[in-house]
BAKERO-892094 format. One record per residue (C-alpha): residue number from 1; residue in three letters; x, y, z. Coordinates in Angstrom, 2 decimals. Layout:
residues N
> resi_resn_xx_yy_zz
> NUM_ala_X_Y_Z
...
END
This chain:
residues 481
> resi_resn_xx_yy_zz
> 1_met_11.97_-13.25_17.02
> 2_pro_13.75_-13.76_13.66
> 3_asn_11.68_-14.39_10.55
> 4_arg_11.52_-18.14_9.90
> 5_asp_12.71_-17.58_6.33
> 6_asp_15.89_-16.02_7.74
> 7_gln_16.69_-19.00_9.97
> 8_leu_18.97_-21.88_8.98
> 9_ser_17.78_-25.48_9.14
> 10_ala_21.39_-26.62_9.64
> 11_phe_23.84_-25.20_12.17
> 12_pro_27.23_-24.43_10.55
> 13_ala_30.03_-26.25_12.39
> 14_phe_33.47_-27.76_11.81
> 15_phe_34.11_-31.43_12.65
> 16_arg_37.46_-32.42_14.15
> 17_val_38.82_-35.12_11.80
> 18_glu_42.60_-35.03_12.34
> 19_asp_43.83_-38.63_12.80
> 20_arg_40.24_-39.87_12.77
> 21_asp_38.59_-42.26_10.32
> 22_val_36.29_-40.87_7.65
> 23_val_34.70_-43.48_5.38
> 24_val_33.66_-42.91_1.76
> 25_val_31.60_-45.62_0.06
> 26_gly_31.41_-45.67_-3.75
> 27_asn_33.16_-46.53_-6.98
> 28_gly_32.59_-43.54_-9.28
> 29_asp_32.63_-39.77_-9.68
> 30_glu_30.61_-39.09_-6.52
> 31_ala_33.14_-40.93_-4.36
> 32_leu_36.03_-39.31_-6.24
> 33_ala_34.68_-35.81_-5.42
> 34_lys_34.32_-36.63_-1.71
> 35_val_37.82_-38.12_-1.46
> 36_arg_39.29_-35.03_-3.13
> 37_leu_37.41_-32.82_-0.68
> 38_leu_38.68_-34.81_2.30
> 39_leu_42.27_-34.53_1.10
> 40_asn_42.05_-30.90_2.27
> 41_thr_42.00_-32.29_5.82
> 42_arg_44.21_-34.50_8.03
> 43_ala_41.56_-37.20_8.29
> 44_arg_42.40_-40.88_7.86
> 45_ile_40.40_-41.56_4.70
> 46_ala_39.04_-45.02_4.02
> 47_leu_37.45_-45.85_0.66
> 48_val_35.06_-48.79_0.49
> 49_ala_34.87_-49.69_-3.21
> 50_asp_34.70_-53.13_-4.80
> 51_ala_35.18_-51.86_-8.37
> 52_pro_36.62_-48.31_-8.30
> 53_glu_36.97_-46.44_-11.57
> 54_ala_40.46_-45.68_-12.85
> 55_ala_40.60_-42.03_-11.70
> 56_leu_39.51_-43.02_-8.20
> 57_thr_42.06_-45.86_-8.08
> 58_asn_44.86_-43.50_-9.12
> 59_leu_43.88_-40.96_-6.45
> 60_val_43.89_-43.70_-3.78
> 61_ile_47.35_-44.90_-4.81
> 62_gln_48.87_-41.40_-5.13
> 63_asn_47.70_-40.38_-1.66
> 64_asn_48.19_-43.69_0.16
> 65_ile_44.50_-43.89_1.06
> 66_arg_43.26_-47.05_2.78
> 67_his_41.21_-49.03_0.28
> 68_val_38.67_-51.67_1.32
> 69_ala_38.22_-53.54_-1.97
> 70_arg_34.94_-55.20_-1.09
> 71_ala_31.23_-54.64_-1.43
> 72_phe_29.89_-52.50_1.39
> 73_glu_29.08_-54.09_4.74
> 74_pro_27.86_-52.15_7.80
> 75_ala_30.91_-53.30_9.76
> 76_his_33.10_-51.18_7.47
> 77_leu_31.78_-48.13_9.35
> 78_asp_32.89_-49.23_12.81
> 79_gly_34.99_-46.53_14.50
> 80_ala_34.34_-43.87_11.85
> 81_thr_33.82_-40.20_12.71
> 82_leu_31.96_-39.32_9.47
> 83_val_30.50_-41.33_6.61
> 84_phe_29.88_-40.34_2.98
> 85_ala_27.48_-42.54_1.01
> 86_ala_28.52_-41.89_-2.59
> 87_thr_27.58_-44.94_-4.64
> 88_gly_25.39_-43.08_-7.14
> 89_asp_22.50_-45.40_-6.22
> 90_ala_19.94_-43.56_-4.07
> 91_ala_18.59_-46.66_-2.33
> 92_ala_22.08_-48.03_-1.60
> 93_asp_23.18_-44.65_-0.23
> 94_arg_20.18_-44.51_2.10
> 95_ala_21.02_-47.99_3.40
> 96_ile_24.58_-46.84_4.14
> 97_val_23.27_-43.79_6.00
> 98_asp_20.93_-46.03_8.02
> 99_ala_23.87_-48.24_8.99
> 100_ala_25.84_-45.17_10.08
> 101_arg_22.95_-43.83_12.14
> 102_asp_22.64_-47.22_13.88
> 103_arg_26.22_-46.59_15.04
> 104_lys_25.50_-42.93_15.98
> 105_ile_27.82_-41.72_13.18
> 106_pro_26.83_-38.58_11.18
> 107_ala_26.37_-39.46_7.52
> 108_asn_25.90_-37.72_4.19
> 109_ala_24.02_-39.21_1.24
> 110_val_25.26_-37.53_-1.94
> 111_asp_22.57_-35.53_-3.78
> 112_gln_19.93_-36.48_-1.20
> 113_pro_19.78_-33.46_1.13
> 114_asp_16.73_-34.83_2.95
> 115_tyr_18.78_-37.90_3.91
> 116_cys_21.83_-36.10_5.28
> 117_asp_22.88_-35.47_8.88
> 118_phe_25.26_-32.80_7.61
> 119_tyr_25.89_-31.02_4.32
> 120_thr_29.15_-30.80_2.43
> 121_pro_30.10_-27.14_1.93
> 122_ala_32.11_-25.50_-0.80
> 123_ile_35.43_-24.73_0.89
> 124_val_37.94_-21.92_0.51
> 125_asn_41.09_-23.35_2.08
> 126_arg_43.70_-21.10_3.68
> 127_ala_44.66_-23.62_6.36
> 128_pro_44.22_-23.20_9.26
> 129_val_41.64_-20.68_8.02
> 130_ala_38.69_-22.16_6.16
> 131_val_35.59_-20.55_4.73
> 132_ala_32.73_-23.00_4.22
> 133_ile_29.77_-22.03_2.02
> 134_gly_26.57_-24.03_2.25
> 135_thr_23.09_-23.83_0.77
> 136_glu_21.59_-26.70_2.81
> 137_gly_21.67_-28.79_-0.34
> 138_ala_19.44_-26.42_-2.27
> 139_gly_21.99_-24.98_-4.69
> 140_pro_25.44_-26.64_-4.98
> 141_val_26.21_-24.62_-8.11
> 142_leu_25.42_-21.40_-6.23
> 143_ser_27.78_-22.36_-3.39
> 144_gln_30.55_-23.03_-5.92
> 145_met_30.00_-19.63_-7.52
> 146_ile_30.23_-17.95_-4.10
> 147_arg_33.35_-19.98_-3.30
> 148_ala_35.05_-18.67_-6.45
> 149_gln_34.28_-15.07_-5.45
> 150_val_35.48_-15.52_-1.87
> 151_asp_38.62_-17.28_-3.08
> 152_gln_39.56_-14.17_-5.05
> 153_leu_39.05_-11.93_-2.00
> 154_leu_41.31_-13.84_0.41
> 155_ser_45.06_-13.43_0.18
> 156_pro_47.10_-16.65_-0.23
> 157_ser_49.17_-15.42_2.75
> 158_leu_46.19_-15.69_5.09
> 159_gly_47.15_-19.21_6.14
> 160_pro_50.78_-18.41_7.09
> 161_leu_49.56_-15.30_8.93
> 162_ala_47.08_-17.37_10.96
> 163_arg_49.79_-19.93_11.78
> 164_leu_52.08_-17.14_12.99
> 165_ala_49.23_-15.79_15.14
> 166_asp_48.85_-19.21_16.73
> 167_leu_52.54_-19.09_17.77
> 168_tyr_51.94_-15.78_19.57
> 169_arg_48.63_-16.65_21.19
> 170_gly_50.13_-17.89_24.47
> 171_ala_52.39_-14.83_24.84
> 172_val_49.50_-12.46_24.12
> 173_glu_47.31_-14.13_26.76
> 174_his_50.16_-13.87_29.27
> 175_val_51.13_-10.23_28.58
> 176_leu_47.96_-8.40_27.57
> 177_pro_44.77_-8.05_29.63
> 178_arg_41.62_-9.69_28.37
> 179_gly_39.19_-7.52_26.43
> 180_ala_39.72_-4.48_24.24
> 181_thr_43.54_-4.43_24.53
> 182_arg_43.86_-7.95_23.15
> 183_arg_41.36_-7.30_20.38
> 184_val_43.21_-4.16_19.29
> 185_phe_46.50_-6.08_19.31
> 186_trp_45.09_-8.77_17.04
> 187_arg_43.46_-6.21_14.76
> 188_arg_46.84_-4.51_14.31
> 189_phe_48.53_-7.89_13.94
> 190_phe_46.25_-8.97_11.09
> 191_ser_46.08_-5.63_9.27
> 192_gly_49.42_-3.87_9.86
> 193_thr_53.14_-4.42_9.34
> 194_val_53.03_-8.04_10.49
> 195_ala_50.53_-8.94_7.79
> 196_asp_52.48_-6.92_5.21
> 197_ala_55.67_-8.86_5.96
> 198_val_53.91_-12.23_5.72
> 199_asn_52.29_-11.19_2.45
> 200_ala_55.77_-10.38_1.11
> 201_gly_57.03_-13.80_2.19
> 202_gln_59.36_-12.30_4.83
> 203_ile_58.43_-14.47_7.80
> 204_ala_61.47_-13.47_9.91
> 205_asp_60.55_-9.79_9.52
> 206_ala_56.95_-10.63_10.41
> 207_glu_58.08_-12.30_13.64
> 208_arg_60.18_-9.27_14.58
> 209_glu_57.22_-6.94_13.90
> 210_ala_54.91_-9.14_15.96
> 211_ser_57.32_-9.10_18.92
> 212_arg_57.72_-5.33_18.67
> 213_leu_53.94_-4.86_18.55
> 214_leu_53.48_-7.02_21.64
> 215_lys_56.11_-5.07_23.61
> 216_thr_54.70_-1.66_22.69
> 217_met_50.97_-2.35_23.18
> 218_glu_49.44_0.04_25.65
> 219_thr_46.31_-0.55_27.71
> 220_ile_43.30_0.54_25.69
> 221_glu_41.15_3.27_27.25
> 222_gly_37.38_3.34_27.15
> 223_his_35.86_4.86_24.03
> 224_val_32.31_5.59_22.82
> 225_trp_31.01_5.69_19.28
> 226_leu_27.72_7.55_18.79
> 227_val_26.48_5.53_15.83
> 228_gly_23.62_6.24_13.46
> 229_ala_21.80_2.94_12.86
> 230_gly_19.97_4.37_9.87
> 231_pro_16.21_4.24_9.30
> 232_gly_15.78_0.54_10.05
> 233_ser_16.95_-1.63_7.17
> 234_glu_20.14_-3.40_8.23
> 235_asp_21.78_-3.05_4.82
> 236_leu_21.69_0.76_5.18
> 237_leu_24.14_0.61_8.09
> 238_thr_27.43_2.23_7.04
> 239_leu_30.69_0.27_6.83
> 240_arg_32.15_2.46_9.58
> 241_ala_29.19_1.67_11.81
> 242_gln_29.65_-2.05_11.19
> 243_arg_33.35_-1.83_12.07
> 244_ala_32.55_-0.01_15.32
> 245_met_29.94_-2.61_16.23
> 246_met_32.43_-5.41_15.69
> 247_glu_34.89_-3.67_18.02
> 248_ala_32.40_-2.88_20.77
> 249_asp_32.41_-4.51_24.19
> 250_ala_28.97_-3.01_24.83
> 251_ile_26.07_-1.86_22.64
> 252_val_23.60_0.65_24.07
> 253_tyr_20.57_0.89_21.78
> 254_asp_17.24_2.66_21.45
> 255_ala_13.87_0.96_21.03
> 256_leu_13.54_2.17_17.43
> 257_val_16.70_0.28_16.39
> 258_pro_15.55_-3.08_14.93
> 259_ala_16.79_-6.31_16.50
> 260_glu_18.40_-7.26_13.16
> 261_val_20.69_-4.23_13.39
> 262_val_21.57_-4.83_17.05
> 263_ala_22.43_-8.44_16.15
> 264_met_25.13_-7.22_13.74
> 265_gly_27.38_-6.37_16.70
> 266_arg_29.93_-8.69_18.23
> 267_arg_28.20_-11.81_19.46
> 268_asp_29.76_-11.56_22.94
> 269_ala_29.21_-7.81_23.38
> 270_glu_27.01_-6.72_26.29
> 271_arg_23.71_-5.27_25.13
> 272_phe_21.75_-2.56_26.94
> 273_ser_18.25_-1.60_25.79
> 274_val_17.54_1.96_26.91
> 275_gly_14.12_2.43_25.35
> 276_lys_13.82_6.07_24.22
> 277_arg_10.63_5.52_22.27
> 278_lys_7.47_7.55_22.68
> 279_gly_5.42_6.05_25.47
> 280_cys_7.99_3.45_26.59
> 281_his_11.08_5.26_27.94
> 282_ser_12.90_2.60_29.92
> 283_lys_15.71_4.99_30.92
> 284_ser_15.87_8.76_31.27
> 285_gln_18.45_10.70_29.30
> 286_asp_20.45_11.32_32.48
> 287_glu_20.49_7.57_33.16
> 288_ile_21.72_6.90_29.63
> 289_asn_24.47_9.50_30.05
> 290_asp_25.52_7.88_33.34
> 291_leu_25.57_4.42_31.73
> 292_leu_27.83_5.60_28.89
> 293_val_30.22_7.23_31.36
> 294_glu_30.22_4.16_33.60
> 295_leu_31.04_1.84_30.70
> 296_gly_33.71_4.18_29.35
> 297_arg_35.41_4.50_32.75
> 298_ala_35.46_0.70_32.98
> 299_gly_37.62_0.66_29.83
> 300_lys_34.83_-0.58_27.59
> 301_arg_34.59_0.16_23.88
> 302_val_30.96_1.24_23.57
> 303_val_28.60_1.72_20.63
> 304_arg_25.67_4.04_21.41
> 305_leu_23.29_2.95_18.68
> 306_lys_20.67_5.52_17.64
> 307_ser_17.96_5.34_15.03
> 308_gly_18.70_7.40_11.91
> 309_asp_21.54_9.88_12.38
> 310_pro_22.76_10.64_15.94
> 311_leu_22.86_14.38_15.25
> 312_val_19.27_14.62_13.98
> 313_tyr_16.83_14.52_16.92
> 314_gly_19.12_12.02_18.62
> 315_arg_19.96_14.04_21.76
> 316_ala_23.61_13.41_20.99
> 317_ala_24.58_16.85_22.36
> 318_glu_23.72_15.81_25.92
> 319_glu_25.64_12.55_25.62
> 320_met_28.67_14.25_24.10
> 321_gln_28.69_16.79_26.92
> 322_ala_28.54_14.04_29.55
> 323_leu_31.42_12.18_27.90
> 324_arg_33.51_15.36_27.57
> 325_thr_32.95_16.20_31.22
> 326_ala_34.01_12.69_32.23
> 327_gly_37.10_12.83_29.99
> 328_ile_36.03_9.86_27.86
> 329_ser_36.92_9.90_24.17
> 330_tyr_34.14_9.55_21.63
> 331_glu_33.39_9.96_17.96
> 332_ile_30.33_10.36_15.76
> 333_val_29.47_7.79_13.11
> 334_pro_26.82_9.36_10.85
> 335_gly_23.78_7.40_9.74
> 336_ile_21.10_7.78_7.09
> 337_thr_18.35_9.89_8.61
> 338_ser_14.76_8.76_8.17
> 339_ala_13.80_11.70_5.93
> 340_phe_16.27_10.55_3.27
> 341_ala_15.10_6.93_3.48
> 342_ala_11.47_8.00_3.25
> 343_ala_12.18_10.15_0.21
> 344_ala_14.03_7.25_-1.42
> 345_asp_11.06_4.92_-0.83
> 346_phe_8.80_7.44_-2.58
> 347_glu_11.39_8.31_-5.27
> 348_leu_10.72_11.81_-4.05
> 349_pro_13.02_14.77_-4.77
> 350_leu_13.47_16.68_-1.52
> 351_thr_14.82_19.61_-3.52
> 352_leu_13.68_20.39_-7.03
> 353_arg_15.17_23.04_-9.28
> 354_gly_12.80_25.96_-9.71
> 355_val_10.36_24.53_-7.17
> 356_ala_12.06_23.82_-3.83
> 357_ser_15.59_24.86_-2.93
> 358_ser_15.29_24.52_0.87
> 359_leu_14.71_21.54_3.16
> 360_ile_13.36_21.74_6.72
> 361_phe_13.62_19.00_9.36
> 362_thr_11.15_19.30_12.26
> 363_thr_9.27_17.18_14.77
> 364_gly_6.29_19.50_14.43
> 365_his_6.14_20.13_18.19
> 366_asp_7.41_23.67_17.72
> 367_leu_4.22_24.42_15.77
> 368_thr_2.03_23.87_18.81
> 369_gly_2.90_27.16_20.54
> 370_asp_1.37_30.57_20.04
> 371_ile_4.30_31.93_17.98
> 372_leu_4.79_30.55_14.50
> 373_pro_8.47_29.50_14.02
> 374_asp_10.60_31.31_11.46
> 375_trp_10.86_28.24_9.22
> 376_ala_7.09_28.31_8.59
> 377_ser_7.60_31.29_6.30
> 378_leu_10.08_29.21_4.29
> 379_ala_7.43_26.55_3.87
> 380_ile_5.10_29.13_2.38
> 381_ser_7.81_30.09_-0.11
> 382_gly_8.24_26.51_-1.34
> 383_ala_10.61_24.71_1.05
> 384_thr_10.14_20.97_1.54
> 385_ile_9.21_20.02_5.14
> 386_ala_10.19_16.65_6.61
> 387_val_8.25_16.01_9.82
> 388_tyr_9.67_13.37_12.17
> 389_met_7.30_11.43_14.46
> 390_gly_4.66_12.80_12.12
> 391_arg_1.53_10.86_13.03
> 392_thr_1.07_12.34_16.51
> 393_val_1.49_15.95_15.35
> 394_ala_-0.14_15.71_11.92
> 395_ala_-3.23_17.73_12.86
> 396_ser_-1.33_20.59_14.50
> 397_val_1.20_20.74_11.66
> 398_ala_-1.48_20.82_8.97
> 399_glu_-3.65_23.32_10.83
> 400_arg_-0.85_25.80_11.56
> 401_leu_0.63_25.60_8.06
> 402_met_-2.75_26.20_6.41
> 403_gln_-3.42_29.09_8.80
> 404_ala_-0.06_30.53_7.77
> 405_gly_-1.08_30.43_4.12
> 406_leu_0.14_27.08_2.76
> 407_pro_-2.57_25.81_0.37
> 408_ala_-4.62_22.85_1.52
> 409_glu_-3.91_21.27_-1.89
> 410_thr_-0.16_21.05_-1.17
> 411_thr_1.00_17.47_-1.78
> 412_val_2.03_15.34_1.20
> 413_ala_3.74_11.94_1.43
> 414_val_3.43_9.69_4.49
> 415_ile_5.84_6.81_5.09
> 416_glu_5.60_4.24_7.88
> 417_asn_8.73_2.14_8.61
> 418_ala_10.85_3.85_5.97
> 419_ser_13.40_1.58_4.21
> 420_arg_12.10_-1.61_5.82
> 421_arg_10.38_-4.55_4.17
> 422_asp_7.16_-3.73_6.02
> 423_lys_7.13_-0.09_4.92
> 424_arg_3.86_1.53_3.98
> 425_leu_3.40_4.52_1.67
> 426_leu_0.47_6.92_1.59
> 427_his_-0.09_10.13_-0.34
> 428_gly_-2.57_12.98_-0.31
> 429_val_-2.84_16.70_0.30
> 430_leu_-2.29_18.90_3.33
> 431_gly_-6.04_19.23_3.98
> 432_glu_-6.27_15.45_4.48
> 433_leu_-3.30_15.23_6.83
> 434_pro_-5.14_15.84_10.17
> 435_gly_-6.88_12.50_9.79
> 436_leu_-3.54_10.75_10.19
> 437_glu_-3.63_11.11_13.98
> 438_ala_-6.78_9.00_14.27
> 439_arg_-5.45_6.09_12.23
> 440_asp_-4.73_3.11_14.47
> 441_asp_-3.37_1.01_11.60
> 442_leu_-0.04_2.87_11.63
> 443_gly_1.97_1.46_14.51
> 444_gly_5.51_2.06_13.28
> 445_pro_7.51_5.29_13.08
> 446_val_5.92_7.69_10.60
> 447_met_7.60_10.37_8.50
> 448_val_5.55_13.09_6.80
> 449_ile_6.95_15.09_3.89
> 450_ile_5.14_18.24_2.75
> 451_gly_5.76_20.60_-0.15
> 452_asp_5.42_21.32_-3.84
> 453_ala_8.42_19.07_-4.62
> 454_val_6.47_16.10_-3.26
> 455_ala_4.28_16.22_-6.35
> 456_gly_7.27_14.80_-8.26
> 457_ala_7.18_11.56_-6.25
> 458_asn_6.26_8.15_-7.65
> 459_phe_2.85_7.28_-6.21
> 460_thr_2.59_3.93_-8.02
> 461_his_3.05_1.87_-4.85
> 462_ser_1.32_4.17_-2.37
> 463_glu_-2.29_4.38_-1.25
> 464_pro_-4.31_7.60_-1.02
> 465_leu_-4.84_9.12_2.39
> 466_ala_-8.42_9.90_1.41
> 467_ala_-9.20_6.19_1.08
> 468_arg_-9.65_6.12_4.87
> 469_leu_-10.60_9.61_5.93
> 470_pro_-11.40_9.37_9.65
> 471_ala_-14.04_11.42_11.35
> 472_val_-11.54_13.91_12.77
> 473_ala_-10.43_14.86_9.28
> 474_glu_-14.00_15.17_8.13
> 475_arg_-14.76_17.54_10.99
> 476_leu_-11.74_19.69_10.14
> 477_ala_-12.78_19.73_6.49
> 478_val_-16.31_20.80_7.39
> 479_ser_-15.00_23.56_9.65
> 480_gly_-12.96_24.95_6.76
> 481_val_-9.53_24.32_8.30
END
């Protein structure tokens, strides 16, 4: 469930006001601002003002606005679609809102956000395209600042381009099949030669390019992106990953991918949770492979969303092989692997000149056999070791590395939920690491980083492992391991 602080108290929406009555009540600057705002629309504006100031009177005359030159009466609101109470008098504005509510008409009391049925946004107008920025009444100046930035980003030709698209909408629905083919057409329409011609003011050329594009559009085949979702924080998702997610008809995601990241995909995309978390595998790898092939053969554009980077302990090789065998196109979208996010949280140099020139990624499971892996000798010579899924293998990793000759005093960093707001940092030495397995207060994914370079980390915001040394660690310490 989303954090309450991340939820809006007002649902953003656009009211239909063309050829409908919108009433503004007031004589001064507040009413003037609302009338100017409404002139961006095709509403029938009515101003109720018994003594309008000169600037407001001039605006009414210049724009042929209906003026009710009387003191406000509730009957003035009859038949209205929206009402703005803009007298500058808080009590009078509340009375106007009450009269509107009696008639089931949404109303806005200027500068009284707690007495509004809707809020007035800052608007970037590229009709028929509009961008509305709201702060739920908390910061009108902030919304105006954002409006100025957005206004600079959007081309003045966006409106004519949208109007041209509206002319082609019926033909596109008639000629092109619903789904990916239509979306690709519109993406090319809005970002290719059609948009270039409109931007240059050459509307006839734009129409010719649009017709050519429609005639030459081919049916879009299924395609799969193997996307790295990063370590968990949604703002570490790459731009390429975001673009793929906005194109996808289906999103297939692992349990370790946070809901906030999954929600960044297209709102109408199908979503398939496939588990793949220790202890709660909802689908086997073969079932996941079959699902990707099935979706691809159905012509779907599919994002396979994996925690971290898909090529680092993501079992991407098996999925790529299944897609190749089925003849379905795919591509890899790299992500930030958890080791890098964990190091960033600790301000920890994974390589350090004169100390550590090598970096090892491992899950630690290859240390549980009888034969010590080749990389263990690198660890002894100073390489930094990043252990994924580190809590469950902490004891075996520490024991085998110390048996191989790595000093028990070697610095270690432990990170739970790397990159996320609920991350937790711990630090200690290799001899204390076995106790990690017995800690039931670490429920999220844990990364362990070991090596001399770890001593260069910033431990200001981390807690010592030794602060809670469980019995298992004490036993290992007593036994001399």
